[in-house]
C-alpha positions in Angstrom: -10.5 -80.6 -77.8 -11.9 -81.5 -74.5 -15.4 -80.3 -73.9 -15.8 -77.1 -71.9 -17.2 -77.4 -68.4 -20.6 -76.1 -68.0 -20.9 -72.8 -66.0 -23.6 -73.2 -63.4 -26.4 -70.7 -63.8 -29.1 -69.5 -61.4 -32.5 -68.6 -62.3 -33.4 -64.9 -62.1 -35.9 -65.2 -59.4 -36.9 -62.8 -56.6 -35.3 -65.0 -54.0 -32.0 -65.0 -55.9 -31.9 -61.2 -56.4 -32.5 -60.6 -52.6 -29.9 -63.1 -51.7 -27.4 -61.5 -54.1 -28.1 -58.1 -52.7 -27.5 -59.2 -49.1 -24.3 -60.9 -50.1 -22.9 -57.7 -51.7 -23.9 -55.6 -48.7 -22.1 -58.0 -46.4 -18.9 -57.8 -48.5 -19.0 -54.0 -48.4 -19.4 -53.9 -44.7 -16.5 -56.3 -44.2 -14.3 -54.2 -46.6 -15.2 -51.1 -44.7 -14.4 -52.7 -41.3 -11.0 -53.8 -42.6 -10.0 -50.2 -43.7 -7.5 -48.5 -41.3 -9.0 -45.8 -39.1 -7.6 -42.3 -39.6 -5.1 -41.4 -36.9 -6.0 -38.4 -34.7 -3.2 -36.2 -33.6 -3.4 -35.0 -30.0 -2.1 -31.5 -29.1 1.3 -31.7 -27.7 1.5 -30.5 -24.1 4.1 -27.9 -23.3 6.9 -29.2 -21.3 7.3 -27.6 -17.9 10.6 -26.2 -16.9 12.2 -27.5 -13.8 14.0 -25.4 -11.1 17.2 -26.6 -9.7 17.1 -26.1 -5.9 20.8 -25.7 -5.9 20.6 -22.7 -8.0 17.8 -21.2 -5.9 20.0 -21.4 -2.8 22.5 -18.9 -4.4 19.9 -16.3 -5.1 17.6 -16.6 -2.1 19.5 -14.0 -0.2 19.4 -11.3 -2.9 17.2 -8.3 -2.5 15.2 -7.0 -5.4 13.9 -3.5 -6.2 10.2 -2.8 -6.1 8.5 -3.3 -9.4 4.7 -3.0 -9.7 2.6 -4.0 -12.7 -1.1 -4.2 -13.3 -2.6 -7.2 -15.1 -5.7 -7.2 -17.3 -7.9 -8.1 -14.4 -6.9 -5.0 -12.6 -4.9 -6.6 -9.7 -1.5 -5.3 -8.8 1.5 -7.4 -8.1 4.5 -6.1 -6.1 7.9 -7.7 -5.7 10.1 -7.4 -2.6 11.2 -3.9 -1.6 14.8 -2.9 -2.0 17.0 -1.5 0.7 16.1 1.9 2.2 17.9 4.9 0.8 20.5 6.4 3.2 21.7 10.0 2.9 25.1 11.2 3.8 25.4 13.3 6.9 25.7 17.1 6.3 27.7 17.6 9.4 25.9 20.9 10.1 25.8 21.9 13.7 24.0 25.3 13.2 20.6 25.9 11.7 20.1 27.7 8.4 17.8 30.2 10.1 17.3 30.6 13.8 13.9 30.2 15.3 12.0 33.5 15.6 10.1 33.5 18.9 8.1 36.6 18.2 6.4 35.0 15.1 5.5 31.9 17.2 4.1 34.1 20.0 1.8 35.9 17.6 0.5 32.5 16.3 0.0 31.2 19.8 -1.9 34.3 21.0 -4.2 34.2 17.9 -4.9 30.5 18.5 -5.8 30.9 22.1 -8.1 33.8 21.2 -9.9 31.7 18.6 -10.4 28.7 20.8 -11.2 30.3 24.2 -13.3 33.3 23.4 -16.7 32.7 25.1 -15.6 29.5 26.7 -16.6 28.8 30.4 -14.4 26.8 32.7 -15.4 23.2 33.3 -13.9 20.0 34.6 -13.6 18.7 31.1 -11.2 21.4 30.1 -8.4 18.8 29.7 -9.9 17.8 26.3 -9.6 21.4 25.2 -5.9 21.7 26.2 -5.1 18.6 24.1 -6.6 20.1 21.0 -4.9 23.4 21.6 -1.4 22.0 21.9 -1.8 20.1 18.6 -3.2 23.1 16.8 -0.4 25.4 18.0 2.3 22.8 17.1 0.8 22.4 13.6 0.7 26.2 12.9 4.2 26.8 14.2 5.6 24.0 12.0 4.2 25.8 9.0 6.7 28.6 9.6 9.3 26.4 8.0 12.2 26.4 10.5 14.0 23.2 9.4 15.4 20.7 11.9 13.6 22.2 14.9 11.5 20.1 17.2 8.7 21.6 19.3 7.3 20.9 22.7 4.0 22.7 23.5 2.2 22.9 26.9 -1.1 24.6 27.6 -2.4 25.3 31.1 -6.0 26.4 31.6 -7.4 27.3 35.0 -10.4 29.1 36.4 -10.0 32.8 37.0 -11.2 33.2 40.6 -8.9 36.3 41.4 -6.3 34.0 42.8 -2.5 34.3 42.4 -0.6 31.7 40.3 3.1 31.3 39.4 4.6 28.9 36.8 8.2 28.1 36.4 10.0 25.9 33.8 13.7 25.1 33.4 15.4 23.5 30.5 18.9 22.2 29.7 19.7 23.2 26.1 22.0 25.0 23.7 21.5 28.7 24.3 22.7 29.6 20.8 20.1 27.6 19.0 17.3 26.6 21.4 14.6 29.0 22.6 11.0 29.3 23.7 7.8 31.4 23.2 4.9 32.1 25.5 1.4 33.5 25.2 -1.2 34.4 27.8 -5.0 34.7 27.3 -7.7 35.4 29.9 -11.4 36.2 30.1 -13.7 36.7 33.1 -13.8 33.0 33.7 -10.7 31.4 32.1 -7.0 32.0 32.4 -4.7 30.2 29.9 -1.0 30.1 29.4 0.7 28.4 26.4 4.4 27.7 26.2 6.4 26.4 23.2 9.9 25.1 23.4 11.9 25.1 20.1 14.9 22.7 20.1 17.3 22.4 17.3 18.0 18.8 16.2 21.6 18.4 15.0 
């Protein structure tokens, strides 16, 4: 049998031990560097939908009804308003109840008394007449005569023992339209209020 080859041996010295440790550490670092890195999965982005402008052209002229909703933040979003509601004509030419002039006259007399008692005539009386006309109109509307429109005039002048005449003419329907008049005077002020009630067919 051929002689066996001699296995080289190293002496167990401090230098050999340190060299062997460094060699093993180098091999481990090389093996770790060769290992594949774990793959990280990125979150998939949601695909955005695309609008076809040809489809939008067909619905751009449509009107949508009003829909309101409130978000969590408290803001309100409103869509486009729908078409206005149209009611059929009733074809009524006569009022349900004719205007009662005596009731309007009582209201006008009471309003003049409340506003002009203790008032002295001055050049700024025109501001008072504006408020009187609006107050009389508001109180007469509260009577509830439907489909009547009102025109109110108030004339205030100084009472200096002079004569005065007032005339008014109207072109209207004598069966439905009418008027009411009230007069109030003190030692210094003379006031005349006239209300025209016109039925709106």
